[in-house]
N, C-alpha and C positions, 0 to 999 in steps of 0.2 A: 448483540452479545459478543463479548470479547473472547478471543481464543488465545490460549497460551501454547507456545510451541517450545518443546524441549529438544536440545541437541544431545544425542547419545554418542559418547566417545568410546571407541573400542580400545581395549588393552591388549588385544590379541597381537601375536607376532605376525609380521608379514613373511611372505616366502623368502624374500632377500634376507631378512634378519635371521630366519631359521638357518639358511645356508651358511651365513657368516658364522653363527654359533657352532654349527657342525664342523666347519673348517677350523675354527679355533680349538675345538675339543680334539680333533684329529691331530693338529699340530702339537698340542700339549702331550697327548698320549705318545706321539712319536718321540718327542724330546725325552719324556719319562722312560721310555723303553730303551732309548740310546744310552741314557745315563745308567740304567740298570745293567744293561749288557756290559758297559765299560766297567762298572763296579764288580760285576761278576767275573769278568776276565781277569781283573787286577787281583781278586781274591784267589782264583784258581792258580794264577802265576805265583802268588805268594806261597800257597800250598806246595807247589812243584819245586820252588827254590828251596824251601825247608827240606823237603825229601832229597833234593839234590846235595845239599850240604851233608846229610847223613850218609849219602852214597860216597861222597868224597872222603869222609872220615873212615868208612869201611875200607875204601881203597888204600888209605894210609895204613890202616891196621894190618891189612893183608901183606902189604910191602915190608912192614916191620917184622912180621912173623916169617917172612920168606927171604931174608937176607937181601932186602932192597929191591927184589924183583917186583915188576908191575903185573898185575893180574892179566893173564891172557884173555883176549876177547873171544877167541874161538880156537878150540883145541882139536888135534887129531883124534879120531875115534879110538885109536890104540893107546892113547895116553892113559896111564893108570888113574889119573885124577878124574877122568870121566866115569869110570866104574865106581870109584870111591865116593862120589857125590850122593848126598841124601836130600830128601825134601824135608819140609817142616813137620812131617810126621815120623821122621826117622827112617823112612823107606827109601829103597833104591829109586832113582828117577825113572820114570816110565813116560815115553820110550827113553832108553839109555842115551841115545844121541842128543836129547835135550840138554844134557850136561855139558855138551861141547860148547854151548853158548855160555856167556859170563854169569847170568843171574844166580843159578843154584850154587855156583862156586864162591860168589860173594855174599850170599844171604847168611851164612854162619857168623859173618862179621857185623850183621845187622840184626842179630838175635832172631833170624828168620821172619822178619816183618815184611810179609808180602803186601798186604793192604796197608797203605800209608807209607810204605817204604819203596818197594819195587813198583807197585801199582798205586797211583794216586788219582784224585779227581774222578773222572767218569770210569776209568778202568777199575777202581777199587770196588765198584758195585756192578760193573758190566758182566763179569764172568763169575758164576757161583762156585763155591768150594766143591760142590758135588759133580761138577763138570768132569767126565772121565778124561778129558784132554787138558786138565788143569796144569799139570807139570810141564807139559809141552807149551802151553800158552804162556806160563810164567817165563819161560826161556825165550819164546818167540817175541813177545810184545811187552818188555818192561817199559815203563814210561820214558826212560832215558836210554838212549842207544850208545854204544861205546864207539870211540874213534879208533877201532882196532887195527885199521890199516896202518896207522902211524904211532899208536900207543898200545903197548901190551902184546900185540901180535895177533895174526889171524893165519892159520895154517893153510887156508884156502887162497891166500894172497901173499906169496913170498915176495918181500921187498929186497932191494939192494942192501948189502951189509951197512948197518948204522942208520938206516933210514927210519926204521920202526924202533921206537924206544922201549926197552925191555927192563931197564934199570932206572930207578929214580935218580941216582947220582950222576947220570949222564945227560940229563936234560938241562939245556941252557937256560930256559925261562919257564919253570914249572908253574908260575902264577899266571901265565899267559896261554899255556898249551892245553887244549881241550881234551879231556879225557871222556866225558859223556855230554850229550846234548838231547834236547827234546826229539823224540822220534814219532813216526806215524806209520801205520800199515792198514791196507784195505784188504779185509778178509772176505771171501765169498759168502761165509755163514754168519759172521758177526757184524759185517759192515765196516765202517771206518773206525779204527782203534787208535787212541792217542798213545802210541808206543811202538817201538821196534828195537831189536837187539843191537843194531849197528847203525851208525850214521857216517855219511861221507861229506866232504866240503861241498858247498853249493856249486863249485865248478867241476865236481866229480861225476857229473852225469847220472846222479841217482834218480830212480823212477819217481814219478809223481805219486805213486801208490805206496811207496815205502821209503823210509830214510829220514832225513832231516825235516823237522816241522817248525816253521815260525808262526806258531798258532796264537801268540799273544801280541796282537797289533803289530805284526811283522817282526816280532822278536822270538828267539828260542832261549830256553833256559840252558845254561851250560855249566858243567863242572870243570874246573881247572885241576891240573895234576897236583897242585899244592893242597887241594881240598875245598877251596872256596867256590862258591856259585854265584852267578849273575846272569842277567838277561842281556843277550847280544842282538843287535840289529843285524839286517842282512849285509849291510856294508862291512860291518865288523866281521861277520862269519865268512865273507869272501877273502879276508886276509889270510893267506896260507901260512903266515907265521904263527897263527893260532892253532893250526892243525898239525904242522910238521916241524920237528926239531931242526931238520936240515934247512928249511926255509928261514927259520929264525936265526940260525947261524950265519946264513948268507944275507940276512936282513932283506929279504925279497918277498914282499907281499904277494907278487904274482908268480911265485915259483910254481913249477909244474914238474912232475917226475919224468 
């Protein structure tokens, strides 16, 4: 009697093949996530640049209404402009010292657009309107901080005469002088916030917890005194001619006070 033998072939994956598949899937997922993160960052940068342009226009409008003066970044508490400031509900700022910082004094020139104006991206949804400290937080952590040491003025930091620009027509290169730039602040209650009311040059010794932020692939969004906005790399931000009019007049990128 003849016997027939059949060979059974298996279509199942071997362990090696499964491991290769897992590795390929992991690689593709990683590439996809990196592409998503890059696209997301570019989108947020675009939103911040748009808001920065509006901030620049508001700064120009303030100057036109005030005989060419540049908005002060930080006022003395006895300055009447502090008591006169109002929030977006028409109420006095609470606490009153929050109006010493620039945001509530510039917001009237932005139609009081807090969300999408002073606050963009994460900040626009991070702090609710019902927060009892909202007025204070608007003043403390605007998305863009002011270069108040060298532009507009800061009563806490008195500079040598002529070093801090307070009038538009005395600026040598308004298209290169930074008025505002991306800020950051680490709050014990809210955590890391993408904003702060003042920024200093990278050479100025600012804290890692507050001040200038290069959050877009090593770049910060900056508003120049002429009103235009752009993203600047760290190398560009280290050029003191972009921060201080005196450095620009001396054509010295490594100028120091």
